[in-house]
N, C-alpha and C positions, 0 to 999 in steps of 0.2 A: 272544429265544425266548421262545416261549407256553407256560406251563405252566399245565395243567388244575388244580392242587391253589391256586393263588393266588386264582382268584376263588369268591368269598363268595357264593353262591345267595341267601339270603337277603336280601342287601341289593341286589342287582339286582331282586327283585321286590317288597321293602318298599313301595316308592311307589306303584306300579300297585295292589297289593292293598290299601292302604291308604285309596286313593281309591275304589275299588269296593266297596269295605265300605263306608266312609262312604256312597254315594248308596245303598246298599241297606240302611241302619239306620233305625231308630226316629227319632232325631236327627234325622236328613235329612229325613224327613217334617215331623217337628212345626216344623221351621226352615223349611220352604216353605209351610206353612200358616198360620206366624205372618207370614212376610213379606205372605204374598196376602190376610190378614186386614188388613193395615196399609198395603196398598199405595195406597191412595188419598191417606192422610196423608204415606207416603213421597213420592210422584208430586209433592205440592203442595208439600213441601219442597224436592226437586228442581229444583222448575220454579221457584221462588222464588231458589234458589241460581243458576241460570243465568240469570235476568232481571238478575242483580246483575251478571254479568258472570264470577260461579267456574264454574271448569271441575267437572264433576263426576268428580272420579278414585277412584282404588280407596280412598284414604285417606278419603274423604268419604263413600263408602258405606258403608264399614265403620263409621265413627263411627255416621251415623245408622239403618243396619241393627243395627249393635250395641246402640244405645239401645233400638230396639223389643224385641230378642230379648230384653235383660236385664229390661225391665217387664215381660216375659212369664215370667220366670224359667227363661230359655234363654241359653246361651252357645255361641259356636262358637269352636273350636280354631283357632289360626292355619293350621294348614296346611289347614284345609279350606275356608278362602276362597277360593282361586284355584278350587274346585271349583263353587261356586256364581255367582263372577264371571267367569272367563276368560271366557265364550262372548259377553258383552257388551263386551270391551274393543276398541278402536279406538283407535289411536295413542294409548295411555297415558290415553284420557278412556271412560267408561262410558258405553254409551247406556242411560239410566237407564229411558228407555220400554219400550224394547226388554226388558231386565232385568225391570223388575215385571210385565210382561203375560205373560211366560215362566214366572215364578215363579205367576202368576195361573192359567195353563193346567196346568202340572205340577200344583198342589193339588187342581185340578178333577180331573185324573185319577185321583189319590191317593185321592179321596173318592168316586169315581163307584164305583157297584158293577158288578162285572164282570157282561158280557153272556152271557148263555147261546147257545151255538148251537142 
């Protein structure tokens, strides 16, 4: 039997609202800008790893992007990684070219001035 008093709405809504809050936060913008700024370095590193036959997995991406963020005084919470990586994941491997190009485009949108109608 279903009892409405058992369901706790804050638990149901917690994950989606935290993702939405992160994507609209200043931290998200700073992370995107940082990754976009260092995208060439990251792309070269990932390309070198791929040439050596290493798969570019989420752990590899987290390691290298984490280093770049740390060098810029930023840190990404564990629950925020899927928000920035999930769209580029295919069969357990990250399409790093798509990932870095998307960050570049997103950072350009954030940095561009609004267009007056």
